[in-house]
N, C-alpha and C positions, 0 to 999 in steps of 0.2 A: 665525437665531434660535438662542439657546443651548439646550442640553439641559435638560429638567426636572431639578431638583436638590433633594436632601434637605438642607436647611440645618441643621436640628436635629431630634433625636429625643427624645421625651418619654415618660416612664413615671410612673405615680402610683398610690398606694394610696388606698382609700376613707377619707375622714376626715369627722368630724362637727364642724361649726362652728355658732356661734350661742349665744344665751342663753335658757335655759328661761324661759317666762313673759313674754318681752319684749312690750311693747304693740304695737310695729310688727312686722307679719308678716315684714318684710325682715330683722329681727334674730333671728328664732326659729331653733331648731336645724334643721339640714338636713344630709343626707349627700351627699357627692359625690366623684367621682374626678377632678374638674377640675383640682385642684391637683397638677400633675405636675412632675417634675424632669428636667432635661436629662441624657441619657446619651451619653457620648462613646465608650464601649467597644462592642464587638460584642454584639448581643443576639439571642436566638432568637425568630423569628416563627413562631408556630404557627397552627393553623386559626382560632382565635378571638382572636388578637392577640399582642402582645408579652409575653413571659414576665415576670411580675411586675406587669403593668398590671391595674388593677381598675376596675369600674364599679359604681356604687351601685344603680342602677335596672336590674336585669337584664331586666325586662319590656320596656323601651323602648330600652335601650342595650346594646351588646355583641352577642356572637353572631357566627356566620360571615359574615353580610351586613354587619356593622359592625365588622369586625376591626381596621381602622385608620381613624382620622379624620385627614384632611389639611386644612391651612388655609394659604392664601397669606400669606407674610410681608408683602407690600405692603399688605394690608388694615389692618394696625395703624396705619399713618400716618393713614388715614381715620378710624378710631375715636378715636384720640387727639385729632385736630383737631375732629371732629364733636361729641364728648362733653366736650371740654375736660378730659380725664382722662389725665394722664401715666402712670398705672399700667397702661394698656393696653399690654402688652409681649408680644413673641413668646412663644408658649406659653400665653398667658392665656385662650384660648378652649377649652382642654382638649384640644388636638390632640395626636396622636402624632407626626405629621410636619409640621414647618413647612417649606413648600416655596417655591422660587424658580422663575421662568420657567414658572409654571403658574397658571391661574386658572379661574373658572367658564366662561369663553368658550373656553378652549383644551383643556379636559378633557371627554371624552365617556363616556357609558355604554358599558361593555364594553372601554374602553381597557385593554390588558394590558401590564404593565411588568415588566422584570427589575429587581429591587431586591436588590442583594447576591446571596446564594445563593437568594433566594426569588423567586416570581412572584406578582404581585398584579394585581387587576382591579377597575376602578371599578364599583361596584354601585348607587349612589344619591347624590343630594344629601343634605346634612344638613338636617333640619327642626329648627330651634332650639327648645329648651324654655325653661322659666322659670329654669333654674339660672344661666346667665350673667347674667341680670338680677339675681338675688340676689347673686351675687358682686360685681357692680359697682354695685349699688344704683341701677339704672336700670330702673324697673318695666316699661317697654315695650320693653326691649332685644331680646327675641326677635322682636317684630314689626319692629323696625328692621333686624335682621339679615336677616330674611325679605324685607322690602320692598326692601332695597338689592340683594339677590341675592348678598351677600357671605356665603354660607352655608358654604363648604367642601364636602367630599364624603367618602364612605366607600369603602374597598376591601374586597374579599373576598380570601382567600389561596388561590391555586391550587396553589402549591408551597411547603411550609415550608422554612425555612432561616435562616441567620444574616444579619443586616442591621446597618447602622450608618449614622450621619450622615456628611455631607460627601461624598456620592457622587451620581452621576447616576442618574436613572431612565431605563432604556432602553425606549422604546416598541417593543413587539413586534407589536401588532395593534390596529387601530382599526375594528371592524365597524360602528359606528353614528356616522359623522362628523356626521350631521345632528342627533344628540341630545346636544348639549353639556349640561353641568350647568346653564348659564344657560337653555337652551331648556326643560329639564325644570322648572326653577323657574317659568318663565313659564307653562307649562301648569298646574302645580299651584296657583300662588298668584295669578296675574293673569288668565289667559284661562279663567276657571272655566266660562264658558258655551259654550266651544268644545268640543263633544262629539266632533267629528271628531278634533281633536288629542289629546284624552284617550284616545280609542280607539286611535289610532296609537301613543301612548306606552305604553299598557297592553299592546300587542302586542310590545314589544321584549323578546326572550327573556332578555337579560342584565340587565334591570332587576330590582331587588330585589322580592321577593314582597310586602312590605308596601306598597310604592308601587303595585304592580299592584292590590292589594286596594282601596286608597283610590280609585284611578281607576275601577275597575269598579263600586264603590258609586256614584260620581258618575254613571256611565252609567245606573244604575238610578234616578237621582233622589234618592240618599241622600248629600247633602253632609255631610262630617264637620265637627263643631264643634271649632274649634281653641283655644277659650278655656282649656280644662284644660291643654293643652300649653304655650301661650305665657304664661299668667298663673299657673296652678297655685295653690299656697299663698301666692304673693305678694299675692294679692287676698283681702281679708277676706270 
């Protein structure tokens, strides 16, 4: 098997797009950091992400537990074919790292990688929000991403340093081989009635705090409503 590989690296500023007063909510103004540009030169990776990269919604995006968003290159073929939309190209999900030889089945919570001069660690799967749906004008896209398991994942930064694209990620440690990103997605989104699995996943030390919080609410019988996240202002 080939080594995990950073195919491309992306950075973007927050921008506002849309038309004020548009009758269709999908056309109305919204702010996002999804529109990123490829960077070929060396970039500094700090505790909360790549220098120069921005997020619009700082309550739900960014921060130390979501310092880097990675997405497998191979998923774009599926989305282009599934949605009959050739505009689905690498970088289009708003990822910082477009990766090869990695996917939700081969990446696990707590996986620690050497990335250039930095050290990064897998913290959680991505829970898609309404913004990719707005970008591609597919109102239920967040649910499609979630239901297919093609979510991507986030890294936290254990050691800051310079990074760049076109290099391998060197796996240094895998403390939870049983908790792949796919397995986590299954517990969170499919096996909602399996409280034993929810309790086991919530007990994983290196799982991001927000995922633990959601799972512990479930154990108390308080299931979170996902409509605001997946539909948001795309719904009237």
